[in-house]
C-alpha positions in Angstrom: 39.7 20.7 -16.7 38.8 24.3 -15.9 41.3 25.8 -18.3 39.6 24.7 -21.5 36.2 26.4 -21.9 35.3 24.4 -24.9 35.7 21.1 -23.0 34.0 22.7 -20.0 30.9 23.6 -22.2 30.8 20.0 -23.6 30.8 18.5 -20.0 28.0 20.8 -19.1 25.9 19.8 -22.1 26.7 16.1 -21.4 25.5 16.6 -17.8 22.3 18.3 -18.9 21.6 15.3 -21.3 22.1 12.8 -18.5 19.9 14.8 -16.2 17.2 15.1 -18.8 17.4 11.3 -19.5 17.1 10.6 -15.7 14.0 12.9 -15.6 12.5 11.1 -18.5 12.9 7.7 -16.9 11.5 8.9 -13.6 8.4 10.2 -15.3 7.4 6.8 -16.7 5.2 8.3 -19.4 1.9 6.8 -20.4 1.9 4.6 -23.5 -1.9 5.1 -24.1 -4.7 7.3 -23.1 -8.4 6.2 -22.8 -9.9 9.7 -23.4 -8.1 13.0 -24.0 -10.7 14.9 -22.2 -9.4 13.5 -18.9 -6.2 15.2 -17.7 -4.9 12.6 -15.1 -4.9 8.9 -14.5 -3.5 6.6 -11.8 -2.7 3.0 -11.9 -4.6 0.7 -9.7 -3.4 -2.8 -9.0 -5.7 -5.7 -7.9 -3.2 -8.2 -6.3 -4.2 -11.8 -5.6 -0.5 -13.1 -5.4 1.5 -13.8 -2.4 2.4 -10.1 -2.3 -1.3 -9.2 -1.9 -4.2 -11.3 -0.8 -2.6 -14.7 -1.8 -5.7 -16.3 -3.3 -5.8 -19.5 -5.3 -8.5 -20.5 -7.7 -11.0 -18.7 -9.8 -12.9 -15.8 -8.3 -14.9 -14.8 -11.4 -16.8 -11.6 -11.7 -16.4 -9.6 -8.6 -16.6 -6.2 -6.9 -13.5 -4.7 -5.3 -13.1 -1.7 -3.1 -10.9 1.2 -3.9 -10.0 3.6 -1.1 -8.5 7.0 -2.0 -6.8 9.3 0.5 -5.1 12.6 0.3 -1.8 10.7 0.4 -2.5 8.7 -2.9 -5.0 11.0 -4.7 -5.0 14.8 -5.4 -8.6 15.7 -4.7 -7.9 19.2 -6.0 -7.4 18.0 -9.5 -10.8 16.2 -9.6 -14.3 17.6 -9.2 -15.5 18.2 -5.7 -18.1 15.2 -5.9 -15.8 13.0 -7.9 -18.2 13.1 -10.8 -15.2 12.9 -13.4 -13.8 9.7 -12.0 -13.8 6.8 -14.4 -12.4 3.3 -14.0 -10.9 1.7 -17.1 -9.9 -2.0 -17.6 -6.3 -3.1 -18.0 -6.6 -2.7 -21.8 -7.0 1.0 -21.2 -10.2 0.9 -23.6 -12.9 -0.6 -21.6 -14.8 1.5 -18.9 -15.8 -0.6 -15.9 -19.1 -0.2 -14.0 -18.5 1.5 -10.7 -20.1 3.6 -8.1 -18.9 6.0 -5.2 -20.1 5.1 -1.7 -18.5 8.2 -0.2 -16.4 11.1 -1.4 -15.3 13.9 0.8 -12.8 16.3 -1.0 -12.4 18.4 2.1 -11.2 15.7 4.2 -9.4 13.9 1.4 -11.2 10.5 1.8 -13.3 8.5 -0.7 -14.4 4.9 -1.3 -15.4 3.4 -4.7 -16.8 0.0 -5.7 -15.7 -1.3 -9.0 -16.9 -4.3 -10.9 -14.3 -6.5 -12.5 -15.6 -8.8 -15.3 -13.3 -11.6 -14.1 -10.5 -12.1 -11.6 -8.3 -15.2 -10.7 -6.1 -16.0 -7.9 -2.3 -15.6 -8.3 -2.5 -12.6 -10.7 -1.9 -8.9 -10.7 -4.7 -7.0 -12.6 -4.0 -3.5 -13.6 -6.7 -0.9 -13.8 -6.7 2.8 -14.6 -8.5 5.5 -12.6 -9.0 8.6 -14.7 -9.9 12.1 -13.3 -9.4 15.8 -14.2 -12.4 16.6 -16.6 -14.4 19.8 -15.4 -17.0 19.1 -18.0 -17.6 15.5 -17.1 -21.0 14.2 -16.0 -21.7 11.7 -13.3 -20.3 8.3 -14.7 -21.6 6.1 -11.9 -23.6 2.8 -12.7 -24.7 1.8 -9.3 -27.0 -1.2 -10.3 -24.5 -2.4 -13.0 -21.7 -2.6 -10.4 -23.1 -5.8 -9.0 -23.7 -8.9 -11.1 -27.3 -10.2 -11.5 -26.7 -12.9 -8.9 -26.8 -10.5 -6.1 -30.2 -10.2 -4.7 -29.5 -7.3 -2.3 -26.6 -5.2 -1.3 -26.7 -2.6 1.5 -23.9 -0.1 2.1 -25.7 1.8 4.9 -24.3 5.0 3.3 -27.6 6.8 3.6 -28.2 9.9 5.8 -29.7 9.4 9.3 -33.4 8.8 9.1 -33.3 7.4 5.6 -34.2 3.6 4.9 -31.2 1.5 3.8 -31.4 1.3 0.0 -30.5 -1.8 -2.0 -27.8 -1.1 -4.6 -28.7 -3.8 -7.0 -31.3 -3.5 -9.7 -33.8 -5.6 -7.6 -34.8 -2.6 -5.3 -35.0 -4.8 -2.2 -34.8 -1.7 0.2 -35.2 -1.9 3.9 -38.6 -0.9 5.2 -37.2 1.5 7.8 -34.0 3.4 8.6 -31.3 1.9 11.0 -31.4 3.0 14.6 -28.1 4.7 14.3 -25.3 5.6 11.9 -21.5 5.7 12.5 -19.7 7.9 9.9 -16.4 6.0 10.7 -17.4 2.4 9.9 -15.3 -0.3 8.4 -15.6 1.1 4.9 -17.8 4.3 5.2 -20.9 4.7 7.3 -22.1 1.6 9.2 -25.4 0.7 10.7 -25.5 0.9 14.6 -27.9 -1.3 16.4 -28.3 -0.7 20.2 -30.0 -4.1 21.0 -33.3 -3.1 19.4 -34.7 -1.7 16.2 -33.7 -4.4 13.7 -34.6 -3.5 10.1 -36.4 -5.7 7.7 -36.6 -6.2 3.9 -39.9 -7.3 2.6 -40.3 -10.7 0.8 -39.7 -10.5 -2.9 -39.4 -13.1 -5.8 -35.6 -12.1 -6.0 -35.1 -12.9 -2.4 -37.0 -16.3 -2.3 -35.0 -19.4 -1.9 -36.2 -22.7 -3.1 -35.3 -26.0 -1.3 -31.7 -27.0 -2.0 -30.9 -23.9 -4.1 -27.5 -22.1 -3.5 -27.2 -19.1 -1.4 -24.5 -16.7 -0.1 -24.5 -14.1 2.8 -21.7 -11.8 3.6 -21.4 -8.8 6.0 -18.9 -7.0 8.3 -19.9 -7.2 12.0 -18.6 -5.4 15.1 -20.2 -6.8 18.2 -20.4 -4.4 21.2 -21.8 -7.2 23.5 -20.9 -10.8 23.4 -23.4 -12.3 25.9 -26.5 -14.0 24.8 -27.8 -15.1 21.4 -27.7 -12.3 18.9 -29.0 -12.6 15.2 -27.1 -10.7 12.5 -29.4 -11.9 9.9 -32.7 -14.0 10.0 -35.1 -15.2 7.4 -37.6 -17.9 8.2 -35.6 -20.9 9.6 -32.3 -19.4 8.5 -30.4 -17.6 11.2 -26.9 -16.3 11.1 -25.6 -14.8 14.4 -23.4 -14.8 17.4 -23.9 -17.1 20.5 -21.9 -15.6 23.3 -19.8 -14.0 20.5 -19.3 -17.3 18.6 -20.4 -17.0 15.0 -22.9 -19.7 14.0 -25.7 -20.5 11.4 -28.9 -22.6 11.8 -31.3 -23.7 9.1 -33.7 -25.4 11.6 -32.4 -28.8 10.7 -28.7 -28.0 10.8 -26.6 -25.9 13.0 -22.8 -25.3 13.1 -20.6 -22.7 14.8 -17.0 -21.5 14.9 -14.5 -22.5 17.4 -13.8 -19.2 18.9 -15.8 -16.0 19.6 -15.2 -12.7 17.8 -13.4 -10.0 19.6 -15.7 -7.4 21.3 -15.5 -4.0 19.7 -13.5 -5.2 16.6 -14.7 -5.7 13.1 -14.9 -9.1 11.6 -16.1 -10.5 8.1 -18.8 -13.2 8.3 -19.9 -15.2 5.4 -22.3 -18.2 5.0 -22.4 -20.2 1.7 -24.7 -23.0 0.8 -24.2 -25.0 -2.4 -27.1 -27.4 -2.1 -24.9 -30.1 -0.4 -22.9 -28.3 2.2 -23.3 -25.1 4.2 -20.1 -23.4 5.2 -19.4 -20.6 7.8 -16.4 -18.2 7.1 -14.8 -15.8 9.5 -12.4 -13.2 8.2 -12.1 -15.1 4.9 -11.3 -18.5 6.5 -13.5 -21.4 6.8 -14.6 -21.8 10.4 -17.4 -24.3 10.4 -19.5 -26.6 8.0 -22.5 -28.9 8.0 -23.9 -31.2 5.4 -27.3 -30.5 4.0 -29.2 -27.9 2.1 -31.3 -24.9 2.8 -35.1 -25.4 3.0 -37.5 -23.3 1.0 -37.5 -19.8 2.4 -39.9 -16.9 1.4 -39.9 -14.6 4.4 -38.9 -11.2 5.3 -35.1 -10.6 5.8 -34.3 -9.1 9.3 -30.9 -7.5 9.9 -29.6 -6.4 13.2 -31.5 -8.6 15.3 -34.6 -11.0 15.6 -37.3 -11.7 18.0 -35.6 -12.9 21.2 -32.1 -12.4 19.6 -31.2 -8.7 19.9 -27.9 -7.6 18.4 -25.8 -4.8 19.9 -23.1 -3.4 17.7 -22.5 -2.3 14.2 -23.1 -4.0 10.7 -21.8 -2.9 7.3 -21.7 -4.1 3.7 -24.4 -6.7 3.8 -24.8 -8.8 0.5 -27.2 -11.6 -0.3 -26.7 -13.8 -3.4 -28.6 -16.6 -5.2 -25.3 -18.4 -5.9 -22.7 -20.1 -3.8 -19.9 -17.6 -4.0 -16.3 -19.4 -4.3 -14.1 -19.4 -1.3 -11.4 -17.4 -3.2 -14.1 -14.6 -3.4 -14.8 -14.7 0.3 -11.1 -14.5 1.1 -10.6 -11.6 -1.3 -13.5 -9.8 0.3 -12.2 -10.1 3.8 -8.8 -8.9 2.8 -9.8 -6.4 0.3 -12.4 -4.5 2.3 -10.9 -4.4 5.8 -8.2 -2.1 7.3 -5.3 -4.2 5.9 -6.5 -3.4 2.3 -4.2 -6.0 0.8 -6.2 -6.6 -2.3 -6.0 -3.1 -3.9 -3.1 -0.8 -4.2 -3.4 2.7 -5.7 -0.1 3.9 -7.2 1.5 7.0 -5.7 2.2 8.8 -8.9 -0.5 10.2 -11.2 0.2 10.6 -15.0 -0.7 13.7 -16.8 -1.9 13.6 -20.5 0.8 14.8 -22.7 3.2 15.2 -20.0 3.7 11.9 -18.1 4.1 11.7 -14.5 5.7 9.5 -12.0 6.9 9.1 -8.5 9.3 12.1 -8.6 6.5 14.5 -9.9 4.0 13.0 -7.4 6.3 13.6 -4.4 7.0 17.2 -5.6 3.2 17.8 -5.6 2.9 16.7 -1.8 5.5 19.3 -0.6 4.2 21.3 2.2 4.9 25.1 2.3 7.5 25.0 5.1 9.3 22.2 3.3 9.2 24.2 0.1 10.7 27.2 1.9 13.5 25.1 3.3 14.3 23.4 0.0 14.4 26.9 -1.7 16.7 28.1 1.1 19.1 25.1 0.4 18.8 25.7 -3.3 19.6 29.4 -2.7 22.8 28.3 -0.8 23.6 25.8 -3.5 23.4 28.6 -6.2 25.6 31.0 -4.0 28.1 28.3 -3.5 28.2 27.2 -7.1 28.5 30.9 -8.2 31.4 31.4 -5.8 33.1 28.2 -6.8 32.9 29.1 -10.6 34.0 32.6 -9.9 36.8 31.5 -7.7 38.1 28.9 -10.1 38.3 31.6 -12.9 40.1 34.0 -10.5 42.7 31.3 -9.4 43.2 30.3 -13.1 44.0 34.0 -13.9 46.2 34.1 -10.9 48.2 31.1 -12.0 48.6 32.2 -15.6 49.9 35.5 -14.4 52.4 33.9 -12.0 53.5 31.6 -14.6 54.3 34.6 -17.0 56.0 36.5 -14.3 58.2 33.5 -13.3 59.4 33.2 -16.8 60.5 36.9 -16.9 62.0 36.6 -13.4 64.0 33.6 -14.6 65.2 35.6 -17.7 66.5 38.5 -15.5 68.9 36.2 -13.6 70.9 38.4 -11.2 70.0 41.7 -12.9 66.7 42.7 -11.3 65.0 45.6 -12.7 61.5 47.2 -12.4 58.8 45.3 -14.4 58.4 48.1 -16.9 62.3 48.0 -17.7 62.5 44.3 -18.5 63.9 43.8 -22.0 61.3 43.0 -24.6 58.3 43.5 -22.3 55.2 45.3 -23.8 52.5 47.3 -21.8 49.9 44.6 -22.3 52.3 42.1 -20.5 53.1 44.6 -17.8 49.5 45.2 -17.0 49.0 41.3 -17.0 51.8 40.6 -14.7 50.8 43.6 -12.4 47.6 41.5 -11.5 49.6 38.4 -10.6 50.4 38.0 -6.9 54.1 37.3 -7.5 54.3 40.5 -9.8 52.7 42.4 -6.9 55.2 41.1 -4.4 58.1 41.9 -6.8 57.0 45.3 -7.5 56.6 46.0 -3.7 60.0 44.6 -2.9 61.8 46.7 -5.7 60.0 49.9 -4.4 61.2 49.3 -0.9 64.8 48.7 -2.1 64.6 51.9 -4.1 63.5 53.9 -1.1 66.3 52.6 1.0 69.0 53.1 -1.7 67.9 56.7 -2.0 68.4 57.4 1.7 71.8 55.6 2.0 74.3 54.0 -0.3 75.4 51.6 2.3 74.5 48.0 2.7 71.1 47.2 4.3 71.1 46.5 8.0 69.2 43.7 9.4 66.6 46.0 10.6 66.1 47.3 7.0 65.9 43.8 5.6 63.2 42.9 8.2 61.4 46.1 7.4 61.5 45.2 3.6 60.2 41.7 4.5 57.3 43.2 6.6 56.2 45.3 3.7 56.3 42.4 1.3 54.4 40.2 3.9 51.8 42.7 4.3 51.1 42.2 0.5 51.1 38.3 1.0 48.4 38.8 3.7 46.3 41.0 1.6 46.6 38.5 -1.2 45.7 35.6 0.9 42.6 37.6 2.0 41.6 38.0 -1.5 42.0 34.2 -2.0 39.7 33.6 1.0 37.2 36.1 0.3 33.5 34.7 0.4 34.9 31.2 1.1 32.6 31.3 4.2 29.5 30.7 1.9 31.0 27.3 1.3 31.5 26.4 4.9 28.0 27.6 5.6 26.7 25.3 2.9 28.7 22.4 4.1 27.9 22.7 7.8 24.4 24.3 7.7 22.8 22.7 4.6 22.3 19.3 6.1 20.9 20.6 9.3 18.5 23.0 7.5 17.4 20.1 5.4 16.9 17.7 8.4 14.9 20.4 10.1 12.5 20.5 7.1 12.3 16.6 7.2 11.5 16.5 10.9 8.7 19.1 10.6 7.4 17.4 7.6 7.2 14.0 9.2 5.7 15.4 12.3 3.1 17.2 10.2 2.4 14.0 8.3 1.8 11.8 11.4 -0.1 14.6 13.0 -2.5 14.6 10.0 -2.7 10.8 10.0 -3.6 10.9 13.7 -6.4 13.4 13.1 -7.9 11.5 10.1 -7.7 8.2 12.0 -6.2 6.6 8.9 -3.1 4.3 9.3 -3.0 3.2 5.6 0.6 3.3 4.2 -0.6 5.3 1.3 -1.7 8.1 3.5 1.7 8.2 5.2 4.3 7.4 2.5 3.8 10.4 0.2 4.0 12.9 3.2 7.2 11.4 4.4 8.7 11.1 1.0 8.1 14.7 0.4 9.5 15.6 3.7 12.7 13.7 2.9 13.2 16.0 -0.1 14.2 18.6 2.4 17.2 16.4 3.6 18.1 15.7 0.0 18.1 19.3 -0.8 20.4 20.0 2.2 22.8 17.2 1.1 22.6 18.4 -2.5 23.8 21.8 -1.2 26.4 20.5 1.1 28.1 17.7 -0.9 29.1 19.9 -4.0 30.2 22.7 -1.7 32.4 20.2 0.3 34.1 18.9 -2.9 34.5 22.6 -4.2 35.8 23.8 -0.8 38.6 21.1 -0.7 39.5 21.6 -4.3 39.7 25.5 -4.0 41.5 25.3 -0.6 44.3 23.0 -2.0 44.9 25.4 -4.9 44.9 28.4 -2.5 47.2 26.6 -0.2 49.6 26.0 -3.1 49.5 29.6 -4.2 50.2 30.8 -0.6 53.2 28.4 -0.3 54.5 29.7 -3.7 54.2 33.3 -2.4 56.0 32.5 0.8 58.9 30.8 -1.0 59.2 33.7 -3.5 59.2 36.2 -0.7 62.2 34.5 0.8 64.0 34.4 -2.5 63.2 38.1 -3.3 64.2 39.6 0.1 67.5 37.6 0.1 68.2 38.7 -3.6 67.4 42.4 -2.9 69.6 42.4 0.3 72.3 40.9 -2.0 71.8 43.6 -4.6 72.0 46.4 -1.9 75.3 45.0 -0.6 76.8 44.6 -4.1 75.8 48.2 -4.9 77.3 49.5 -1.6 80.6 47.6 -2.4 80.8 48.8 -5.9 80.3 52.5 -5.3 83.8 53.1 -3.3 85.6 51.0 -6.0 84.1 53.3 -8.6 85.0 56.5 -6.7 88.6 55.3 -6.3 88.9 54.5 -10.0 87.8 58.0 -10.8 
């Protein structure tokens, strides 16, 4: 296949076409673009199927949490404060209300709340997260993120000393700041209560509950002390708390509690839902207790983090009050979508670029660390050297084989009458030069020169020592030619044996760096780990990509070199034997000629 340059060129073009098709498939280019002013977008999947939260039934309008990490989001491509972030619905046309609770480009961490107009169990809803617009203004809609049925929502994302602010349009802010703040809460910052200093929200028409009306309360709770009776939320006769660590609710006339206590020092999602007929308690999205009846009329301050005689010690985050009975499917989605497992929302690894597409391959390439890039570059350098050597060596061997073929034809024509190459009948200078570059032609020339030297010294037949001397001279040419064949072949052996180990070294270092970064950030989400490991594995791929072609090339070239070496050894035996016969014939013919004269 290497003897036909036209065919070789066609195969090269075909290979490049296949490679280009593969790259196009890997890129998974976008089919639409919401706004040309935004350079990048990522796909976000809200999964309520068995592969995600596994929720059944209608959820309705809801708010979902999107967590971004340096592993699944390139913060350097967005503004430092995230002002250019936009969330667009699955139609890639409708922007959705959202707001950012926390955004830290330096540490590579962000949390966003997005309002979905509708969500059902058993579906995968696709959203688009756009970013990469240096001229963008802040696009948040904090109050619009939550539907009008929310009466108060507290993230506790304020700086220390600032009162907890209501994120709905109702403005039901806390009257004072929380006693303490933990920057590493379940979602972002969380409120810390040391057993005193509960915060209150003043009575307001939006918070008032008429007798028998629906109501919902949800919050994340992390108790640091399980003994005693601790109120998480209290308003008039309604108390939601922990009794010796066991979640419960009390309305004055009805009380119910879960079967098991919460674990000390661990986050749990609590929810109480009243629909006018039944009051239900949910723990981590699962119904844990229920009582018949309805809520009484309540128009009193709302206390969070303790009540009189019921101090709470621990942390609280993401408190929400609603004037409707939230469906069980929504409670389940909250508990599984906001906690550490984060099964509800999945952010794609690859980011698409406007006009250029994107995909997993390009995303992984963007995550390569400097050391891995150096090792990959070293492997590619070895591959380039090996490829150059293989191409050069194939061309050289092709030339050698063609020269040997031409010489063997001339050698066969001479039969028993061996003469110098230049004296062969019908040969032209161009062919003489061509044969002189062939190994067999070199061996023949050396043998003829050795015979001529010995015949000039004596007309007698060659002794055994003289024949061996001739053979030694020709064998020296064989050794020299074999050295030419093997020249630089060590590059292929280095690529074969060293390439995989160099690549493996880069992968091990990259994996170590990834896990070290995860440990420092305290984030065990797979989206923070997978991209770094995938990028590290590229080093091993580069090592194998260097070694595999070199291995095939080495075996192919070595087989051809071995065949040429065998051909030279056989020819040396034939040549030396024939030259010894010629010397003997000449020695016999000379006395006969002298006698005839």
